[in-house]
C-alpha positions as a Python dict, from the first residue, in 0.01 Angstrom:
ca = {
    (1, 'M'): (0, 0, 0),
    (2, 'K'): (-167, -184, -285),
    (3, 'R'): (-324, 140, -413),
    (4, 'Q'): (15, 315, -408),
    (5, 'S'): (169, 32, -609),
    (6, 'V'): (-107, 57, -871),
    (7, 'I'): (-62, 435, -900),
    (8, 'K'): (315, 398, -925),
    (9, 'L'): (276, 136, -1196),
    (10, 'A'): (39, 367, -1387),
    (11, 'A'): (290, 651, -1368),
    (12, 'T'): (575, 428, -1483),
    (13, 'T'): (372, 292, -1773),
    (14, 'A'): (259, 640, -1879),
    (15, 'C'): (618, 761, -1891),
    (16, 'I'): (756, 458, -2072),
    (17, 'I'): (499, 456, -2350),
    (18, 'A'): (514, 834, -2404),
    (19, 'L'): (602, 919, -2762),
    (20, 'A'): (881, 1162, -2678),
    (21, 'G'): (1202, 979, -2594),
    (22, 'C'): (1505, 1118, -2418),
    (23, 'S'): (1787, 1013, -2648),
    (24, 'P'): (1879, 1149, -2992),
    (25, 'K'): (1999, 808, -3109),
    (26, 'S'): (1675, 633, -3022),
    (27, 'G'): (1421, 887, -3135),
    (28, 'G'): (1442, 1096, -2823),
    (29, 'E'): (1563, 1433, -2703),
    (30, 'A'): (1617, 1696, -2967),
    (31, 'K'): (1964, 1847, -2992),
    (32, 'S'): (2077, 2188, -3104),
    (33, 'E'): (2400, 2194, -3305),
    (34, 'G'): (2485, 1848, -3170),
    (35, 'K'): (2474, 1949, -2802),
    (36, 'P'): (2217, 1840, -2542),
    (37, 'S'): (1974, 2110, -2427),
    (38, 'G'): (2039, 2208, -2064),
    (39, 'P'): (2256, 2048, -1792),
    (40, 'V'): (2289, 1669, -1808),
    (41, 'L'): (2077, 1496, -1544),
    (42, 'A'): (2162, 1134, -1632),
    (43, 'E'): (2373, 941, -1880),
    (44, 'V'): (2217, 627, -2025),
    (45, 'G'): (2462, 443, -2245),
    (46, 'S'): (2552, 683, -2525),
    (47, 'A'): (2242, 895, -2461),
    (48, 'T'): (2174, 1171, -2210),
    (49, 'I'): (1872, 1298, -2021),
    (50, 'T'): (1895, 1672, -1961),
    (51, 'V'): (1720, 1898, -1714),
    (52, 'D'): (1522, 2052, -2001),
    (53, 'S'): (1398, 1716, -2129),
    (54, 'F'): (1306, 1614, -1774),
    (55, 'K'): (1102, 1934, -1725),
    (56, 'K'): (933, 1881, -2062),
    (57, 'E'): (839, 1530, -1957),
    (58, 'L'): (686, 1665, -1635),
    (59, 'D'): (485, 1922, -1831),
    (60, 'N'): (347, 1650, -2061),
    (61, 'L'): (222, 1426, -1779),
    (62, 'P'): (-156, 1383, -1748),
    (63, 'P'): (-301, 1611, -1477),
    (64, 'Y'): (-385, 1318, -1248),
    (65, 'L'): (-18, 1210, -1241),
    (66, 'K'): (146, 1551, -1193),
    (67, 'P'): (83, 1574, -815),
    (68, 'M'): (288, 1255, -772),
    (69, 'T'): (600, 1433, -901),
    (70, 'E'): (581, 1724, -658),
    (71, 'T'): (797, 1544, -401),
    (72, 'A'): (1170, 1464, -422),
    (73, 'E'): (1087, 1092, -423),
    (74, 'G'): (836, 1143, -704),
    (75, 'K'): (1090, 1328, -918),
    (76, 'K'): (1345, 1053, -866),
    (77, 'E'): (1092, 787, -968),
    (78, 'M'): (1008, 993, -1275),
    (79, 'L'): (1375, 1007, -1373),
    (80, 'E'): (1411, 633, -1321),
    (81, 'T'): (1116, 564, -1552),
    (82, 'M'): (1276, 785, -1817),
    (83, 'I'): (1598, 588, -1779),
    (84, 'I'): (1412, 256, -1811),
    (85, 'R'): (1235, 381, -2121),
    (86, 'E'): (1566, 488, -2277),
    (87, 'L'): (1721, 149, -2201),
    (88, 'I'): (1422, -19, -2368),
    (89, 'L'): (1461, 209, -2673),
    (90, 'Q'): (1830, 125, -2700),
    (91, 'E'): (1763, -249, -2680),
    (92, 'A'): (1483, -212, -2934),
    (93, 'A'): (1718, -28, -3170),
    (94, 'K'): (1969, -314, -3147),
    (95, 'S'): (1698, -567, -3231),
    (96, 'G'): (1585, -370, -3535),
    (97, 'V'): (1222, -384, -3425),
    (98, 'E'): (1166, -21, -3525),
    (99, 'N'): (1224, -119, -3889),
    (100, 'S'): (975, -405, -3884),
    (101, 'P'): (674, -379, -4120),
    (102, 'A'): (431, -393, -3825),
    (103, 'V'): (593, -96, -3648),
    (104, 'K'): (623, 105, -3971),
    (105, 'E'): (255, 44, -4048),
    (106, 'K'): (150, 157, -3702),
    (107, 'L'): (372, 466, -3722),
    (108, 'E'): (217, 561, -4055),
    (109, 'D'): (-131, 514, -3911),
    (110, 'L'): (-38, 721, -3606),
    (111, 'K'): (102, 996, -3829),
    (112, 'K'): (-229, 1017, -4019),
    (113, 'R'): (-425, 1037, -3696),
    (114, 'L'): (-201, 1309, -3554),
    (115, 'V'): (-218, 1515, -3876),
    (116, 'V'): (-599, 1490, -3887),
    (117, 'E'): (-625, 1577, -3517),
    (118, 'A'): (-391, 1878, -3554),
    (119, 'Y'): (-577, 2002, -3864),
    (120, 'L'): (-921, 1974, -3705),
    (121, 'K'): (-800, 2130, -3379),
    (122, 'Q'): (-655, 2425, -3570),
    (123, 'K'): (-969, 2479, -3780),
    (124, 'V'): (-1209, 2440, -3488),
    (125, 'E'): (-1011, 2678, -3264),
    (126, 'E'): (-987, 2934, -3545),
    (127, 'Q'): (-1361, 2936, -3610),
    (128, 'A'): (-1517, 2856, -3272),
    (129, 'K'): (-1477, 3198, -3118),
    (130, 'V'): (-1716, 3303, -2842),
    (131, 'G'): (-1732, 3680, -2794),
    (132, 'D'): (-1840, 3873, -2486),
    (133, 'D'): (-2165, 3975, -2658),
    (134, 'E'): (-2265, 3611, -2698),
    (135, 'L'): (-2167, 3531, -2340),
    (136, 'K'): (-2361, 3828, -2204),
    (137, 'K'): (-2667, 3727, -2404),
    (138, 'F'): (-2651, 3380, -2249),
    (139, 'Y'): (-2608, 3535, -1904),
    (140, 'E'): (-2910, 3765, -1940),
    (141, 'S'): (-3126, 3475, -2062),
    (142, 'N'): (-3022, 3242, -1780),
    (143, 'K'): (-2976, 3463, -1473),
    (144, 'D'): (-3172, 3221, -1254),
    (145, 'K'): (-2901, 2961, -1311),
    (146, 'F'): (-2641, 3184, -1147),
    (147, 'K'): (-2813, 3230, -812),
    (148, 'T'): (-2626, 3074, -521),
    (149, 'G'): (-2631, 3062, -145),
    (150, 'D'): (-2346, 3185, 74),
    (151, 'Q'): (-2010, 3069, -61),
    (152, 'V'): (-1650, 3066, 56),
    (153, 'K'): (-1321, 3011, -119),
    (154, 'A'): (-1058, 2817, 71),
    (155, 'S'): (-728, 2636, 49),
    (156, 'H'): (-613, 2356, 274),
    (157, 'I'): (-320, 2138, 367),
    (158, 'L'): (-418, 1776, 433),
    (159, 'V'): (-185, 1529, 607),
    (160, 'K'): (-232, 1191, 773),
    (161, 'E'): (-64, 1256, 1109),
    (162, 'E'): (-166, 1515, 1368),
    (163, 'K'): (197, 1571, 1469),
    (164, 'Q'): (286, 1670, 1113),
    (165, 'A'): (-15, 1902, 1094),
    (166, 'K'): (92, 2079, 1415),
    (167, 'D'): (446, 2115, 1282),
    (168, 'I'): (315, 2271, 958),
    (169, 'L'): (93, 2506, 1160),
    (170, 'S'): (400, 2622, 1355),
    (171, 'Q'): (579, 2693, 1027),
    (172, 'L'): (283, 2897, 905),
    (173, 'K'): (280, 3101, 1226),
    (174, 'G'): (649, 3164, 1166),
    (175, 'G'): (575, 3320, 828),
    (176, 'A'): (612, 3023, 591),
    (177, 'S'): (415, 3024, 264),
    (178, 'F'): (85, 2836, 286),
    (179, 'E'): (92, 2755, -86),
    (180, 'E'): (446, 2615, -77),
    (181, 'L'): (376, 2402, 229),
    (182, 'A'): (60, 2269, 61),
    (183, 'K'): (254, 2172, -251),
    (184, 'K'): (519, 2001, -42),
    (185, 'N'): (305, 1823, 218),
    (186, 'S'): (-62, 1795, 121),
    (187, 'T'): (-175, 1444, 30),
    (188, 'D'): (-469, 1526, -197),
    (189, 'G'): (-505, 1651, -555),
    (190, 'S'): (-522, 2019, -455),
    (191, 'A'): (-153, 2010, -358),
    (192, 'A'): (-41, 2098, -711),
    (193, 'K'): (-250, 2419, -688),
    (194, 'G'): (-111, 2523, -351),
    (195, 'G'): (-408, 2367, -173),
    (196, 'D'): (-669, 2577, -357),
    (197, 'L'): (-1017, 2423, -336),
    (198, 'G'): (-1198, 2702, -523),
    (199, 'W'): (-1543, 2834, -430),
    (200, 'F'): (-1798, 2610, -261),
    (201, 'G'): (-2133, 2641, -84),
    (202, 'K'): (-2281, 2469, 218),
    (203, 'G'): (-2328, 2098, 168),
    (204, 'S'): (-2030, 2064, -64),
    (205, 'M'): (-1775, 1961, 199),
    (206, 'I'): (-1783, 1720, 491),
    (207, 'P'): (-1948, 1879, 802),
    (208, 'E'): (-1635, 1914, 1021),
    (209, 'F'): (-1447, 2096, 745),
    (210, 'E'): (-1741, 2310, 636),
    (211, 'K'): (-1830, 2422, 988),
    (212, 'V'): (-1482, 2567, 1041),
    (213, 'A'): (-1449, 2719, 693),
    (214, 'F'): (-1780, 2911, 708),
    (215, 'A'): (-1702, 3044, 1057),
    (216, 'M'): (-1366, 3192, 953),
    (217, 'K'): (-1285, 3546, 841),
    (218, 'E'): (-1134, 3611, 499),
    (219, 'G'): (-755, 3575, 514),
    (220, 'E'): (-769, 3374, 838),
    (221, 'T'): (-588, 3040, 886),
    (222, 'S'): (-745, 2772, 1105),
    (223, 'G'): (-593, 2543, 1361),
    (224, 'V'): (-572, 2168, 1300),
    (225, 'V'): (-910, 2028, 1188),
    (226, 'K'): (-968, 1651, 1207),
    (227, 'T'): (-1191, 1470, 956),
    (228, 'K'): (-1215, 1113, 831),
    (229, 'F'): (-960, 1206, 560),
    (230, 'G'): (-691, 1317, 803),
    (231, 'F'): (-581, 1648, 954),
    (232, 'H'): (-648, 1976, 774),
    (233, 'I'): (-520, 2329, 805),
    (234, 'I'): (-762, 2565, 631),
    (235, 'K'): (-697, 2910, 487),
    (236, 'L'): (-1002, 3117, 391),
    (237, 'T'): (-926, 3320, 77),
    (238, 'G'): (-1271, 3459, -8),
    (239, 'K'): (-1635, 3504, 103),
    (240, 'R'): (-1945, 3605, -88),
    (241, 'A'): (-2307, 3639, 21),
    (242, 'A'): (-2603, 3465, -137),
    (243, 'G'): (-2742, 3618, -454),
    (244, 'S'): (-2691, 3627, -830),
    (245, 'R'): (-2332, 3612, -941),
    (246, 'S'): (-2219, 3900, -1163),
    (247, 'F'): (-2136, 3843, -1529),
    (248, 'E'): (-1763, 3881, -1465),
    (249, 'E'): (-1778, 3619, -1190),
    (250, 'V'): (-1942, 3359, -1414),
    (251, 'K'): (-1798, 3460, -1752),
    (252, 'D'): (-1549, 3172, -1763),
    (253, 'Q'): (-1816, 2930, -1644),
    (254, 'I'): (-2050, 3037, -1925),
    (255, 'K'): (-1773, 3010, -2182),
    (256, 'A'): (-1693, 2656, -2067),
    (257, 'A'): (-2061, 2566, -2113),
    (258, 'V'): (-2110, 2735, -2450),
    (259, 'L'): (-1780, 2658, -2623),
    (260, 'P'): (-1817, 2276, -2661),
    (261, 'N'): (-2148, 2313, -2848),
    (262, 'K'): (-1999, 2576, -3076),
    (263, 'Q'): (-1693, 2358, -3141),
    (264, 'Q'): (-1921, 2066, -3228),
    (265, 'E'): (-2112, 2286, -3474),
    (266, 'I'): (-1788, 2393, -3642),
    (267, 'F'): (-1666, 2034, -3657),
    (268, 'Q'): (-1993, 1927, -3818),
    (269, 'K'): (-1964, 2211, -4071),
    (270, 'I'): (-1610, 2104, -4161),
    (271, 'K'): (-1733, 1749, -4223),
    (272, 'D'): (-2030, 1872, -4429),
    (273, 'D'): (-1805, 2094, -4641),
    (274, 'L'): (-1564, 1808, -4702),
    (275, 'K'): (-1851, 1583, -4812),
    (276, 'K'): (-1991, 1855, -5036),
    (277, 'N'): (-1669, 1965, -5204),
    (278, 'G'): (-1446, 1658, -5175),
    (279, 'K'): (-1399, 1402, -5452),
    (280, 'Y'): (-1484, 1049, -5341),
    (281, 'S'): (-1704, 752, -5425),
    (282, 'I'): (-1866, 480, -5218),
    (283, 'K'): (-1904, 124, -5352),
    (284, 'E'): (-2242, 49, -5200),
    (285, 'D'): (-2238, -319, -5297),
    (286, 'V'): (-1907, -372, -5119),
    (287, 'L'): (-2033, -178, -4816),
    (288, 'K'): (-2347, -391, -4810),
    (289, 'G'): (-2130, -704, -4809),
    (290, 'L'): (-1968, -577, -4489),
    (291, 'G'): (-2308, -533, -4326),
    (292, 'G'): (-2317, -159, -4391),
    (293, 'A'): (-2594, 56, -4532),
    (294, 'P'): (-2818, -118, -4789),
    (295, 'A'): (-2718, -56, -5148),
    (296, 'G'): (-2885, 237, -5316),
    (297, 'K'): (-2772, 382, -5639),
    (298, 'E'): (-2435, 271, -5763),
    (299, 'G'): (-2167, 476, -5587),
    (300, 'A'): (-2187, 803, -5770),
    (301, 'E'): (-1854, 976, -5783),
    (302, 'K'): (-1850, 1325, -5641),
    (303, 'T'): (-1637, 1544, -5862),
    (304, 'A'): (-1663, 1893, -5713),
    (305, 'G'): (-1355, 2030, -5540),
    (306, 'A'): (-1032, 1867, -5433),
    (307, 'A'): (-997, 1528, -5269),
    (308, 'A'): (-1042, 1518, -4892),
    (309, 'P'): (-719, 1483, -4694),
    (310, 'A'): (-604, 1136, -4592),
    (311, 'G'): (-766, 1028, -4270),
    (312, 'A'): (-1050, 1281, -4295),
    (313, 'P'): (-1385, 1173, -4146),
    (314, 'Q'): (-1538, 924, -4391),
    (315, 'A'): (-1864, 1024, -4551),
    (316, 'H'): (-2140, 780, -4642),
    (317, 'Q'): (-2383, 832, -4923),
    (318, 'E'): (-2729, 889, -4780),
    (319, 'K'): (-3006, 655, -4876),
    (320, 'K'): (-3271, 829, -5084),
}
């Protein structure tokens, strides 16, 4: 019960402090030609929360919070937190706090950070392209890394009570969708993905679960399987024998491994180019007074190129 309260508090806090509001008068929901977007879900004072703004809020939730909104109760709690946030915004507007120097200063600082982040993200994504040729070259040079034992791909529905598990099993035998029942009933993080657990080898899952999964045929659904986590219903969605995975099978995995390094290289190049071509100067004596790098030559002003954008990564003159 204590854990549920902590999670609920985290969800509430995440919603309340989100930047996007839900009211046009208090910095919230955007309007088109003066009309709310989509059917009205709730009225909060003079503001409204529409179905479209509610869905947008759900989409913007962190991945670890999204499974909590899959249930009817979770959606209602989400709406209530949006209402509370709007009430806070309306009270804040009455107090004039949004016009205080402290808030304005923080908003300006936040704007700079967002602009820099958006600029760098755009530049890095534009330049950090990883083509198939590069991925294949990595694959051919590291084939030993892609050898695996027998693997299976499975989905499951996990519930706390055996009676509920048996009821779900009856629904499945009657033709109900496994994925939909997983989203509606499963108590773990895979619920949002229809119970999909992905590929795994022996030793990855607890013994009771693994024993059943590896004994099943592809496309088969198990009976109720009890483990220390509760009661599972398992659906086997794939099987593959031991051996080297093909390039197509591991292509996305390779890209996920290669891309971060390439993005870091591009980011470093952007910083180096800004330092080389930007116009700036460093007052070494002042920096030294702050406990920074020891003073070298007097801060020589760099004059080539245009000034670096506000908030760009700060360069420091290297000691020679």
